[in-house]
C-alpha positions in Angstrom: -2.2 5.4 20.4 -4.5 5.7 17.4 -3.7 3.7 14.3 -5.4 3.3 10.9 -4.3 0.5 8.6 -5.9 0.6 5.2 -5.5 -2.7 3.3 -7.9 -2.6 0.4 -7.0 -4.2 -3.0 -8.8 -5.7 -5.9 -7.6 -6.1 -9.5 -9.2 -6.8 -12.8 -7.1 -8.0 -15.7 -7.7 -6.9 -19.3 -5.4 -5.6 -22.0 -5.3 -1.9 -21.6 -6.9 -1.2 -25.0 -9.9 -3.3 -24.0 -10.1 -2.3 -20.3 -13.8 -1.8 -19.4 -14.6 1.5 -17.8 -16.8 -0.2 -15.2 -13.8 -2.4 -14.1 -11.6 0.7 -14.0 -14.1 2.6 -11.8 -14.6 -0.4 -9.5 -10.8 -0.9 -8.9 -10.2 2.8 -8.3 -13.2 3.0 -5.9 -11.9 0.2 -3.8 -8.2 0.7 -4.0 -8.0 4.5 -3.9 -11.2 6.3 -3.2 -12.0 4.1 -0.2 -8.5 4.6 1.2 -8.8 8.4 0.8 -12.2 8.4 2.5 -10.9 6.4 5.5 -7.8 8.6 5.8 -9.7 11.8 5.5 -12.2 10.8 8.2 -9.6 9.3 10.6 -7.4 12.4 10.0 -10.3 14.7 10.9 -10.9 12.7 14.0 -7.3 12.9 15.1 -7.1 16.6 14.3 -10.1 17.2 16.6 -8.1 15.9 19.5 -5.7 18.2 21.5 -2.2 18.1 20.2 0.0 15.9 22.4 2.9 17.5 24.3 5.1 14.6 23.1 4.6 11.7 20.7 2.0 11.7 18.0 -1.7 12.0 17.6 -1.7 8.8 15.5 -0.4 6.8 12.6 -1.9 6.0 9.3 -0.4 3.1 7.3 -1.7 2.5 3.8 -1.0 -0.6 1.7 0.3 0.2 -1.7 2.0 -2.4 -4.0 5.1 -3.0 -6.1 3.0 -1.7 -8.9 3.2 1.7 -7.1 6.6 1.8 -8.8 6.1 -0.5 -11.8 3.3 -0.6 -14.4 2.5 -4.3 -14.5 0.8 -6.0 -17.4 -2.9 -6.0 -18.1 -3.6 -4.3 -14.8 -3.6 -0.5 -15.6 -6.3 0.3 -13.1 -4.6 -1.5 -10.3 -1.2 0.1 -11.1 -2.8 3.6 -11.3 -4.7 3.1 -8.0 -1.7 1.9 -6.1 0.5 4.7 -7.5 -2.3 7.0 -6.3 -2.0 5.4 -2.8 1.6 6.4 -2.7 0.9 10.0 -3.7 -2.0 10.2 -1.4 0.2 9.0 1.4 2.8 11.8 0.6 0.1 14.5 0.2 -1.5 13.6 3.6 1.9 13.5 5.2 2.7 16.9 3.9 -0.4 18.3 5.6 -0.4 16.3 8.8 3.1 15.4 9.9 3.6 18.8 11.5 0.4 18.2 13.4 1.5 14.9 14.9 0.0 12.5 12.4 2.4 10.1 10.6 1.2 8.8 7.3 3.2 6.1 5.6 2.7 3.1 3.3 4.0 -0.3 2.7 4.4 -1.7 -0.8 4.1 -5.5 -0.8 5.8 -7.6 -3.3 4.5 -10.9 -4.7 2.5 -12.4 -1.8 0.9 -15.8 -1.7 -2.7 -14.7 -1.3 -6.0 -15.2 -3.1 -5.3 -12.2 -5.3 -2.3 -14.0 -6.8 -3.8 -17.4 -7.3 -3.8 -17.0 -11.1 -0.1 -16.0 -11.2 0.8 -18.9 -8.8 -1.1 -21.4 -11.0 0.7 -20.2 -14.1 3.8 -22.3 -13.9 5.8 -20.2 -16.3 4.9 -16.8 -14.8 5.3 -18.2 -11.2 8.8 -19.4 -12.1 9.7 -16.1 -13.7 8.6 -14.2 -10.6 10.3 -16.5 -8.2 13.6 -16.3 -10.1 13.6 -12.5 -9.6 12.9 -12.5 -5.9 16.3 -12.6 -4.1 14.7 -14.1 -1.0 13.8 -17.1 -3.2 10.1 -17.4 -2.1 6.8 -15.7 -2.4 5.9 -13.5 0.6 3.3 -14.4 3.2 0.9 -12.1 4.9 2.8 -12.5 8.2 5.9 -11.0 6.6 4.3 -7.6 7.2 4.2 -7.8 11.0 7.5 -6.1 11.6 6.9 -3.3 9.1 3.4 -2.6 10.5 4.6 -2.7 14.1 7.4 -0.3 13.2 5.2 2.2 11.3 2.5 2.0 14.0 4.8 2.6 16.9 6.8 5.3 18.5 10.0 4.3 16.7 8.8 6.1 13.6 7.9 9.5 15.0 10.2 11.2 12.5 9.1 9.0 9.6 6.3 10.2 7.4 5.4 10.2 3.7 7.5 7.0 3.1 6.6 4.0 1.1 8.4 1.0 2.6 8.8 -2.0 0.2 8.4 -5.5 1.8 9.2 -7.5 -1.3 11.9 -10.1 -0.5 14.4 -7.8 -2.4 12.5 -7.5 -5.7 13.0 -3.8 -6.0 16.7 -4.0 -5.2 17.2 -6.1 -8.3 
């Protein structure tokens, strides 16, 4: 089975009215343009292979974010890029699902990683975030194992164009 997992993400924080265009371009390049380029090239590779008689040619799993659905604060480029990842996922699915390529995304919630060190260090903001997560904790990278295995495997042959939230219940609130 052929699988592509795109997991790129950087963010720059500035008030929107002061957001430098260089930071905007950098965030969109990493978070969206690179994802598109990888998907385009992997999709072309898969489409060059004979169509299988059963099963799929391959699976693409993109990593979006909760900010795919919410705007965030002081991160307009990040929110725009991750919203773009969701729409890119759907657009590619529209073209490729009928050709045996499943394209889906996961949207992580608040995860205890380097990208969120500033939020975690801010006691007030960290408390506010934690109070809203029904699971009662920040996520860990290993919380994505099940979602990735599902979206990469044969169990999702009829699932394409979806954005699966893995967020401890945040979006259900």
